[in-house]
N, C-alpha and C positions, 0 to 999 in steps of 0.2 A: 497442452490442450487435449491431447488424446487421453491423458490420464483423467483429467476433469470430466471429459465426456464419458469415460468408462464408469464413473461413479453415479451417473444418472441412469435410473432404471429404464430399460428398453420400452416399457409400456407407457412412459410419459409422452403425451402428445407434443409434437414439435421439439423434441429433446435436443436437437442440434441448435436451437435458438435460445436455450437456457443460459449457456456460457458463450461469451463472445470476446474476442481480442480487440484491442484498440491501440494503435500507435501511429506515428506520423507517416509511415510508409504505406499505410492502407489507402486505397483509393478514396477520393473525396466523397463520393456517393455512399460508400460503405460507412465512413466515419460519421456522415450526417445521419444515416439511418441508425447507427449505434446510439447517437445522442438522443434522437427521437425515442428510441426504445427505452433509454434510461429514464426519461421524464414521463413516459406514458405507461399504461398498464398492459404491457406486452408480456410475453413469456420470459424475457430476459431477466435473470436473477443475479448473475455474476458477470462483472466486466473485469477482464484482466487488462490493465492499462499501464502504459508508461507515463512519464511526467507530462506528456502532451495533454493529458486529461486534468492536469493540476491547475493550469492557468486559463483564465478567461471563460470558464464555463459556469453556468448556474444550474445545478441539478439539486432541486430542493428536497427530493424524497429519499436521500441516501440515509441508510441506517447504520452502515458499517464500512469502514475503510481499513484495509490491512496493508501495512507498509513492510517491505522486505529489506529494509536497511535503515540505518539511523539518518536523520536529517542533519545537514551540516550546521544548521542554526535554528533557534526557536522561531524565527520569522518564516523560514522554509517549512517547518512543521505546521505552523499556523496556516500557511497557504495550502498545504496538502490536505489538511483535515478540516479546513474552513467551511466546506460544503455541508458538513454533518449537522443535523439538528436545526437547520434553518427554518423548518416549519414547526419549531417548538416541541417536536416529539423526541423521545429519547434516542440516542445514537451512541456508538462507541468507535474508538480508533484503537487498533492493535498494531504494535510494532514488533517485528521479529528482528532481534539484534544478534550480531556475531558473538561468539563465546568470549572474545577478548574484552567485551564491554562490562561484564559482571565484575563485581568486587573480588579481589583476591587478597589473602592475608599477607601482610607485610608490604612495605613500600621501599625497601632498600634494594635498589637495582643491582648493587654489586653482589648480592647473595642469590640472585635469580639466574635462571637460564636465559639464553639469548631471546627466545620467544616470549617468555614472561616479562622480561625487561621492555621489549618492544610493545607488548600489550599494555603495560603500565604507562609508557610514554603516550600511547594513543588515547588511553583513558584520561590522562591529565590534559590533553588537548581538546576534549569534548567541551561544548558550551555548558555553562552552569545551568542547573535545573532550578527554575524559579516557580 
């Protein structure tokens, strides 16, 4: 959080309100205010949230969601990015994936090192892309 705060110029009014955290251990009043800020035209521009923001919320003006891990299933991915573009405006979802996800040459685990073989096994267990 301190790093994100440091990226916001000091001359921005209410700069401490531009980025906010959201998780299940935050007080109820804070979480309620966060959600109000997300749907209204406040200074909040970036919400750093856990999966507690994934379920049961209706935030219609989201333009971008950044996921910092792969979703275990296509259904889970749909749940996490389903808020995007509900108002028929363009939106995007970005996923940062671990290095083991990318394709590597060869699929013969016997000729690979231990880590490469483990990465191959993990890639094979990913849900199919449809």
